[in-house]
VOGU-706108 format. One record per residue (C-alpha): chain; residue in one letter; y, z, x. Coordinates in nm, 3 decimals, decimal comma. Example, Ala and Ser with C-alpha at 12.3 -4.5 7.8 and 13.67 -1.06 7.14 Angstrom:
// VOGU-706108
+-------+------+---------+---------+---------+
| chain | resn |      c2 |      c3 |      c1 |
+-------+------+---------+---------+---------+
|     A |    A |  -0,450 |   0,780 |   1,230 |
|     A |    S |  -0,106 |   0,714 |   1,367 |
+-------+------+---------+---------+---------+
// end
This chain:
// VOGU-706108
+-------+------+---------+---------+---------+
| chain | resn |      c2 |      c3 |      c1 |
+-------+------+---------+---------+---------+
|     A |    X |  -3,049 |  -0,310 |  -1,829 |
|     A |    X |  -3,089 |  -0,188 |  -2,192 |
|     A |    X |  -3,165 |   0,171 |  -2,033 |
|     A |    X |  -2,847 |   0,166 |  -1,829 |
|     A |    X |  -2,629 |   0,053 |  -2,139 |
|     A |    X |  -2,773 |   0,328 |  -2,332 |
|     A |    X |  -2,697 |   0,594 |  -2,056 |
|     A |    X |  -2,342 |   0,472 |  -2,028 |
|     A |    X |  -2,308 |   0,456 |  -2,425 |
|     A |    X |  -2,465 |   0,875 |  -2,395 |
|     A |    X |  -2,202 |   0,949 |  -2,101 |
|     A |    X |  -1,919 |   0,851 |  -2,318 |
|     A |    X |  -2,025 |   1,032 |  -2,603 |
|     A |    X |  -2,045 |   1,344 |  -2,415 |
|     A |    X |  -1,736 |   1,336 |  -2,240 |
|     A |    X |  -1,501 |   1,613 |  -2,232 |
|     A |    X |  -1,316 |   1,610 |  -2,588 |
|     A |    X |  -0,983 |   1,693 |  -2,431 |
|     A |    X |  -1,021 |   1,399 |  -2,188 |
|     A |    X |  -1,118 |   1,183 |  -2,441 |
|     A |    X |  -0,835 |   1,278 |  -2,665 |
|     A |    X |  -0,582 |   1,280 |  -2,402 |
|     A |    X |  -0,669 |   0,902 |  -2,355 |
|     A |    X |  -0,683 |   0,808 |  -2,710 |
|     A |    X |  -0,358 |   0,962 |  -2,773 |
|     A |    X |  -0,209 |   0,738 |  -2,541 |
|     A |    X |  -0,274 |   0,437 |  -2,747 |
|     A |    X |   0,032 |   0,361 |  -3,011 |
|     A |    X |   0,253 |   0,617 |  -2,827 |
|     A |    X |   0,590 |   0,505 |  -2,736 |
|     A |    X |   0,873 |   0,601 |  -2,479 |
|     A |    X |   1,152 |   0,652 |  -2,711 |
|     A |    X |   1,214 |   0,814 |  -3,071 |
|     A |    X |   1,490 |   0,955 |  -3,244 |
|     A |    X |   1,554 |   1,242 |  -3,032 |
|     A |    X |   1,669 |   0,986 |  -2,761 |
|     A |    X |   1,855 |   0,800 |  -3,028 |
|     A |    X |   1,617 |   0,540 |  -3,110 |
|     A |    X |   1,590 |   0,472 |  -3,481 |
|     A |    X |   1,325 |   0,190 |  -3,486 |
|     A |    X |   1,330 |   0,082 |  -3,862 |
|     A |    X |   1,737 |  -0,005 |  -3,792 |
|     A |    X |   1,626 |  -0,218 |  -3,534 |
|     A |    X |   1,389 |  -0,391 |  -3,708 |
|     A |    X |   1,649 |  -0,477 |  -3,981 |
|     A |    X |   1,860 |  -0,624 |  -3,713 |
|     A |    X |   1,584 |  -0,837 |  -3,551 |
|     A |    X |   1,476 |  -0,990 |  -3,881 |
|     A |    X |   1,825 |  -1,162 |  -3,901 |
|     A |    X |   1,720 |  -1,395 |  -3,622 |
|     A |    X |   1,402 |  -1,615 |  -3,712 |
|     A |    X |   1,260 |  -1,901 |  -3,502 |
|     A |    X |   0,917 |  -1,921 |  -3,355 |
|     A |    X |   0,612 |  -1,708 |  -3,365 |
|     A |    X |   0,370 |  -1,462 |  -3,169 |
|     A |    X |   0,010 |  -1,584 |  -3,264 |
|     A |    X |  -0,309 |  -1,401 |  -3,172 |
|     A |    X |  -0,663 |  -1,562 |  -3,199 |
|     A |    X |  -0,967 |  -1,308 |  -3,144 |
|     A |    X |  -1,275 |  -1,466 |  -3,001 |
|     A |    X |  -1,639 |  -1,347 |  -3,034 |
|     A |    X |  -1,662 |  -1,312 |  -2,665 |
|     A |    X |  -1,419 |  -0,995 |  -2,726 |
|     A |    X |  -1,121 |  -1,185 |  -2,551 |
|     A |    X |  -0,791 |  -1,224 |  -2,734 |
|     A |    X |  -0,557 |  -1,490 |  -2,690 |
|     A |    X |  -0,143 |  -1,423 |  -2,746 |
|     A |    X |   0,030 |  -1,696 |  -2,735 |
|     A |    X |   0,428 |  -1,670 |  -2,753 |
|     A |    X |   0,500 |  -1,983 |  -2,944 |
|     A |    X |   0,874 |  -2,127 |  -2,961 |
|     A |    X |   0,855 |  -2,428 |  -2,719 |
|     A |    X |   1,203 |  -2,581 |  -2,830 |
|     A |    X |   1,343 |  -2,282 |  -2,628 |
|     A |    X |   1,095 |  -2,265 |  -2,369 |
|     A |    X |   0,894 |  -1,984 |  -2,614 |
|     A |    X |   1,226 |  -1,739 |  -2,582 |
|     A |    X |   1,197 |  -1,450 |  -2,796 |
|     A |    X |   1,384 |  -1,480 |  -3,131 |
|     A |    X |   1,437 |  -1,141 |  -3,332 |
|     A |    X |   1,125 |  -1,216 |  -3,565 |
|     A |    X |   0,931 |  -1,273 |  -3,236 |
|     A |    X |   1,033 |  -0,931 |  -3,101 |
|     A |    X |   0,897 |  -0,768 |  -3,392 |
|     A |    X |   0,564 |  -1,033 |  -3,423 |
|     A |    X |   0,456 |  -0,889 |  -3,063 |
|     A |    X |   0,446 |  -0,532 |  -3,189 |
|     A |    X |   0,286 |  -0,651 |  -3,490 |
|     A |    X |   0,019 |  -0,814 |  -3,250 |
|     A |    X |  -0,023 |  -0,509 |  -3,017 |
|     A |    X |  -0,078 |  -0,247 |  -3,326 |
|     A |    X |  -0,332 |  -0,524 |  -3,439 |
|     A |    X |  -0,513 |  -0,515 |  -3,102 |
|     A |    X |  -0,492 |  -0,136 |  -3,094 |
|     A |    X |  -0,729 |  -0,127 |  -3,377 |
|     A |    X |  -0,934 |  -0,414 |  -3,263 |
|     A |    X |  -1,249 |  -0,216 |  -3,127 |
|     A |    X |  -1,465 |  -0,506 |  -3,038 |
|     A |    X |  -1,199 |  -0,640 |  -2,833 |
|     A |    X |  -1,228 |  -0,626 |  -2,408 |
|     A |    X |  -0,981 |  -0,869 |  -2,269 |
|     A |    X |  -0,657 |  -1,046 |  -2,359 |
|     A |    X |  -0,488 |  -1,340 |  -2,208 |
|     A |    X |  -0,118 |  -1,405 |  -2,267 |
|     A |    X |   0,023 |  -1,770 |  -2,271 |
|     A |    X |   0,301 |  -1,976 |  -2,405 |
|     A |    X |   0,305 |  -2,272 |  -2,600 |
|     A |    X |   0,326 |  -2,622 |  -2,461 |
|     A |    X |   0,253 |  -2,561 |  -2,107 |
|     A |    X |   0,511 |  -2,304 |  -2,032 |
|     A |    X |   0,539 |  -1,937 |  -2,028 |
|     A |    X |   0,870 |  -1,802 |  -2,139 |
|     A |    X |   1,211 |  -1,785 |  -2,069 |
|     A |    X |   1,271 |  -1,451 |  -2,201 |
|     A |    X |   1,507 |  -1,328 |  -2,489 |
|     A |    X |   1,670 |  -1,628 |  -2,717 |
|     A |    X |   2,036 |  -1,570 |  -2,596 |
|     A |    X |   2,151 |  -1,669 |  -2,925 |
|     A |    X |   1,980 |  -1,379 |  -3,072 |
|     A |    X |   2,103 |  -1,126 |  -2,790 |
|     A |    X |   2,477 |  -1,239 |  -2,836 |
|     A |    X |   2,484 |  -1,205 |  -3,216 |
|     A |    X |   2,385 |  -0,825 |  -3,194 |
|     A |    X |   2,695 |  -0,750 |  -3,116 |
|     A |    X |   2,743 |  -0,423 |  -2,945 |
|     A |    X |   2,633 |  -0,242 |  -2,622 |
|     A |    X |   2,441 |  -0,014 |  -2,845 |
|     A |    X |   2,263 |  -0,271 |  -3,017 |
|     A |    X |   2,164 |  -0,435 |  -2,686 |
|     A |    X |   2,042 |  -0,081 |  -2,561 |
|     A |    X |   1,840 |  -0,043 |  -2,903 |
|     A |    X |   1,695 |  -0,383 |  -2,834 |
|     A |    X |   1,605 |  -0,242 |  -2,478 |
|     A |    X |   1,406 |   0,064 |  -2,604 |
|     A |    X |   1,236 |  -0,148 |  -2,850 |
|     A |    X |   1,105 |  -0,391 |  -2,589 |
|     A |    X |   1,023 |  -0,065 |  -2,363 |
|     A |    X |   0,843 |   0,062 |  -2,648 |
|     A |    X |   0,636 |  -0,240 |  -2,755 |
|     A |    X |   0,533 |  -0,333 |  -2,346 |
|     A |    X |   0,452 |   0,040 |  -2,291 |
|     A |    X |   0,179 |   0,030 |  -2,602 |
|     A |    X |   0,089 |  -0,330 |  -2,468 |
|     A |    X |   0,016 |  -0,169 |  -2,166 |
|     A |    X |  -0,198 |   0,093 |  -2,257 |
|     A |    X |  -0,404 |  -0,138 |  -2,461 |
|     A |    X |  -0,752 |  -0,048 |  -2,388 |
|     A |    X |  -0,816 |  -0,405 |  -2,309 |
|     A |    X |  -0,798 |  -0,591 |  -1,942 |
|     A |    X |  -0,502 |  -0,834 |  -1,967 |
|     A |    X |  -0,385 |  -1,150 |  -1,795 |
|     A |    X |  -0,094 |  -1,344 |  -1,769 |
|     A |    X |  -0,160 |  -1,712 |  -1,777 |
|     A |    X |   0,195 |  -1,873 |  -1,604 |
|     A |    X |   0,221 |  -2,220 |  -1,689 |
|     A |    X |   0,558 |  -2,389 |  -1,638 |
|     A |    X |   0,810 |  -2,104 |  -1,596 |
|     A |    X |   0,816 |  -1,731 |  -1,629 |
|     A |    X |   1,189 |  -1,624 |  -1,645 |
|     A |    X |   1,375 |  -1,357 |  -1,704 |
|     A |    X |   1,213 |  -1,148 |  -1,961 |
|     A |    X |   0,934 |  -1,401 |  -1,967 |
|     A |    X |   0,881 |  -1,269 |  -1,602 |
|     A |    X |   0,919 |  -0,904 |  -1,694 |
|     A |    X |   0,673 |  -0,971 |  -1,954 |
|     A |    X |   0,359 |  -1,102 |  -1,679 |
|     A |    X |   0,407 |  -0,693 |  -1,529 |
|     A |    X |   0,299 |  -0,556 |  -1,810 |
|     A |    X |   0,008 |  -0,729 |  -1,762 |
|     A |    X |  -0,308 |  -0,600 |  -1,563 |
|     A |    X |  -0,335 |  -0,964 |  -1,359 |
|     A |    X |  -0,137 |  -1,245 |  -1,335 |
|     A |    X |  -0,280 |  -1,610 |  -1,302 |
|     A |    X |  -0,073 |  -1,928 |  -1,204 |
|     A |    X |  -0,092 |  -2,309 |  -1,225 |
|     A |    X |  -0,004 |  -2,498 |  -0,896 |
|     A |    X |   0,324 |  -2,612 |  -1,027 |
|     A |    X |   0,432 |  -2,289 |  -1,240 |
|     A |    X |   0,675 |  -2,036 |  -1,098 |
|     A |    X |   0,798 |  -1,666 |  -1,209 |
|     A |    X |   1,164 |  -1,604 |  -1,149 |
|     A |    X |   1,357 |  -1,267 |  -1,241 |
|     A |    X |   1,671 |  -1,426 |  -1,304 |
|     A |    X |   1,887 |  -1,141 |  -1,398 |
|     A |    X |   2,108 |  -1,091 |  -1,143 |
|     A |    X |   2,258 |  -1,418 |  -1,173 |
|     A |    X |   2,317 |  -1,346 |  -1,559 |
|     A |    X |   2,498 |  -1,035 |  -1,442 |
|     A |    X |   2,259 |  -0,776 |  -1,581 |
|     A |    X |   1,933 |  -0,588 |  -1,441 |
|     A |    X |   1,588 |  -0,609 |  -1,597 |
|     A |    X |   1,578 |  -0,427 |  -1,927 |
|     A |    X |   1,202 |  -0,396 |  -2,022 |
|     A |    X |   1,088 |  -0,194 |  -1,748 |
|     A |    X |   1,008 |  -0,501 |  -1,535 |
|     A |    X |   1,181 |  -0,379 |  -1,214 |
|     A |    X |   0,956 |  -0,055 |  -1,225 |
|     A |    X |   0,622 |  -0,225 |  -1,294 |
|     A |    X |   0,716 |  -0,522 |  -1,008 |
|     A |    X |   0,788 |  -0,243 |  -0,736 |
|     A |    X |   0,393 |  -0,097 |  -0,830 |
|     A |    X |   0,294 |  -0,458 |  -0,811 |
|     A |    X |   0,424 |  -0,568 |  -0,496 |
|     A |    X |   0,612 |  -0,261 |  -0,316 |
|     A |    X |   0,949 |  -0,146 |  -0,349 |
|     A |    X |   1,095 |  -0,355 |  -0,048 |
|     A |    X |   0,946 |  -0,698 |  -0,185 |
|     A |    X |   1,051 |  -0,613 |  -0,533 |
|     A |    X |   1,462 |  -0,579 |  -0,400 |
|     A |    X |   1,421 |  -0,870 |  -0,238 |
|     A |    X |   1,289 |  -1,047 |  -0,544 |
|     A |    X |   1,504 |  -0,908 |  -0,799 |
|     A |    X |   1,845 |  -0,907 |  -0,574 |
|     A |    X |   1,798 |  -1,271 |  -0,464 |
|     A |    X |   1,657 |  -1,400 |  -0,782 |
|     A |    X |   1,403 |  -1,571 |  -0,594 |
|     A |    X |   1,182 |  -1,867 |  -0,735 |
|     A |    X |   0,814 |  -1,746 |  -0,697 |
|     A |    X |   0,636 |  -2,060 |  -0,672 |
|     A |    X |   0,246 |  -2,066 |  -0,669 |
|     A |    X |   0,200 |  -1,999 |  -0,314 |
|     A |    X |   0,487 |  -1,740 |  -0,283 |
|     A |    X |   0,345 |  -1,524 |  -0,549 |
|     A |    X |  -0,011 |  -1,539 |  -0,407 |
|     A |    X |   0,094 |  -1,447 |  -0,040 |
|     A |    X |   0,324 |  -1,134 |  -0,189 |
|     A |    X |   0,060 |  -1,011 |  -0,412 |
|     A |    X |   0,240 |  -1,110 |  -0,711 |
|     A |    X |  -0,040 |  -1,304 |  -0,875 |
|     A |    X |  -0,423 |  -1,275 |  -0,843 |
|     A |    X |  -0,499 |  -1,629 |  -0,824 |
|     A |    X |  -0,408 |  -2,011 |  -0,846 |
|     A |    X |  -0,578 |  -2,209 |  -1,083 |
|     A |    X |  -0,684 |  -2,549 |  -1,001 |
|     A |    X |  -0,601 |  -2,703 |  -1,354 |
|     A |    X |  -0,280 |  -2,777 |  -1,482 |
|     A |    X |  -0,343 |  -2,888 |  -1,821 |
|     A |    X |  -0,257 |  -2,665 |  -2,113 |
|     A |    X |  -0,665 |  -2,668 |  -2,252 |
|     A |    X |  -0,818 |  -2,652 |  -1,926 |
|     A |    X |  -0,592 |  -2,390 |  -1,776 |
|     A |    X |  -0,690 |  -2,175 |  -2,086 |
|     A |    X |  -1,046 |  -2,240 |  -2,051 |
|     A |    X |  -1,046 |  -2,145 |  -1,654 |
|     A |    X |  -0,863 |  -1,817 |  -1,742 |
|     A |    X |  -1,109 |  -1,762 |  -1,992 |
|     A |    X |  -1,394 |  -1,792 |  -1,718 |
|     A |    X |  -1,179 |  -1,580 |  -1,450 |
|     A |    X |  -1,145 |  -1,277 |  -1,684 |
|     A |    X |  -1,493 |  -1,288 |  -1,799 |
|     A |    X |  -1,585 |  -1,138 |  -1,462 |
|     A |    X |  -1,440 |  -0,809 |  -1,527 |
|     A |    X |  -1,548 |  -0,773 |  -1,911 |
|     A |    X |  -1,897 |  -0,799 |  -1,870 |
|     A |    X |  -2,092 |  -0,500 |  -2,032 |
|     A |    X |  -2,041 |  -0,312 |  -2,392 |
|     A |    X |  -1,687 |  -0,289 |  -2,527 |
|     A |    X |  -1,693 |   0,059 |  -2,512 |
|     A |    X |  -1,718 |   0,088 |  -2,131 |
|     A |    X |  -1,518 |  -0,159 |  -2,040 |
|     A |    X |  -1,241 |  -0,010 |  -2,291 |
|     A |    X |  -1,310 |   0,349 |  -2,152 |
|     A |    X |  -1,251 |   0,201 |  -1,782 |
|     A |    X |  -0,884 |   0,055 |  -1,884 |
|     A |    X |  -0,782 |   0,405 |  -2,076 |
|     A |    X |  -0,878 |   0,553 |  -1,741 |
|     A |    X |  -0,657 |   0,358 |  -1,544 |
|     A |    X |  -0,371 |   0,356 |  -1,809 |
|     A |    X |  -0,371 |   0,710 |  -1,823 |
|     A |    X |  -0,321 |   0,718 |  -1,440 |
|     A |    X |  -0,044 |   0,461 |  -1,412 |
|     A |    X |   0,145 |   0,627 |  -1,685 |
|     A |    X |   0,138 |   0,968 |  -1,625 |
|     A |    X |   0,411 |   1,003 |  -1,388 |
|     A |    X |   0,644 |   0,801 |  -1,594 |
|     A |    X |   0,572 |   1,011 |  -1,900 |
|     A |    X |   0,612 |   1,305 |  -1,683 |
|     A |    X |   0,969 |   1,199 |  -1,597 |
|     A |    X |   1,047 |   1,166 |  -1,942 |
|     A |    X |   0,959 |   1,494 |  -2,058 |
|     A |    X |   1,095 |   1,690 |  -1,783 |
|     A |    X |   1,476 |   1,488 |  -1,849 |
|     A |    X |   1,411 |   1,554 |  -2,264 |
|     A |    X |   1,311 |   1,933 |  -2,144 |
|     A |    X |   1,611 |   1,949 |  -1,899 |
|     A |    X |   1,855 |   1,824 |  -2,169 |
|     A |    X |   1,695 |   2,088 |  -2,427 |
|     A |    X |   1,713 |   2,409 |  -2,163 |
|     A |    X |   2,064 |   2,358 |  -2,103 |
|     A |    X |   2,231 |   2,449 |  -2,468 |
|     A |    X |   2,159 |   2,502 |  -2,823 |
|     A |    X |   2,402 |   2,517 |  -3,143 |
|     A |    X |   2,400 |   2,776 |  -3,355 |
|     A |    X |   2,568 |   2,934 |  -3,627 |
|     A |    X |   2,898 |   2,738 |  -3,474 |
|     A |    X |   2,801 |   2,859 |  -3,123 |
|     A |    X |   2,712 |   2,712 |  -2,795 |
|     A |    X |   2,427 |   2,928 |  -2,651 |
|     A |    X |   2,231 |   2,919 |  -2,342 |
|     A |    X |   1,906 |   2,868 |  -2,443 |
|     A |    X |   1,622 |   3,143 |  -2,297 |
+-------+------+---------+---------+---------+
// end
């Protein structure tokens, strides 16, 4: 066994530098920047004005992190400060070299109801709403690129943005009484954190269209049937569910951290390439049309 692990370490060390560099550079990379009209520091200043709740991170010696959305008085809805704290925790996890797995859950036996609508309404303008969407897409893209195998532990309800967050995890587990529901259509909006695209990748475009356009309530049986979740846990209690989820995750994180992390990076790289390529093509197309020089609009060569 020790010989196999040493061989694996040696193989990782001698891998092509270009491949390793490509994978490493993806961690911490965002979808949007100033070239898209996105100014992160300005968004952060606005979000700081809306306190409430917290995003907590516990790192276990087993290599499993536990990320808890903690705002139970509002069904763990994201306040402005929680948006910021989620990004902070993602950055912390990017630098956790001993980590192998991550469980995302909500406090007090429910997952999350998405955004705190009071904070969203207070942002005011459509432009503010767009920048918040870009902020969360950036954060969840970095979350998806974490070299950790992630699991959403859905207890109680995962609604709206909470449902979208579950799609950013590699796996999803539900309790017998829990539900996932994309309620966006009933609110006159569409998923804005990238959840629609990820949902289609998970269950297929036809099923995703049914789920989104029908605002369907996915109980544990339905979610399991369509491939939305990977397993329904036996437990319902908050502590017991977490223990059961940890045991479920351990089967996928056996082995040295560098091997598990490299596997996750390889898979994340393959999934993310088409999305990044599309964004690059849009930017290139925009830049190829024209540039402004000396007060004249010139065709770019």
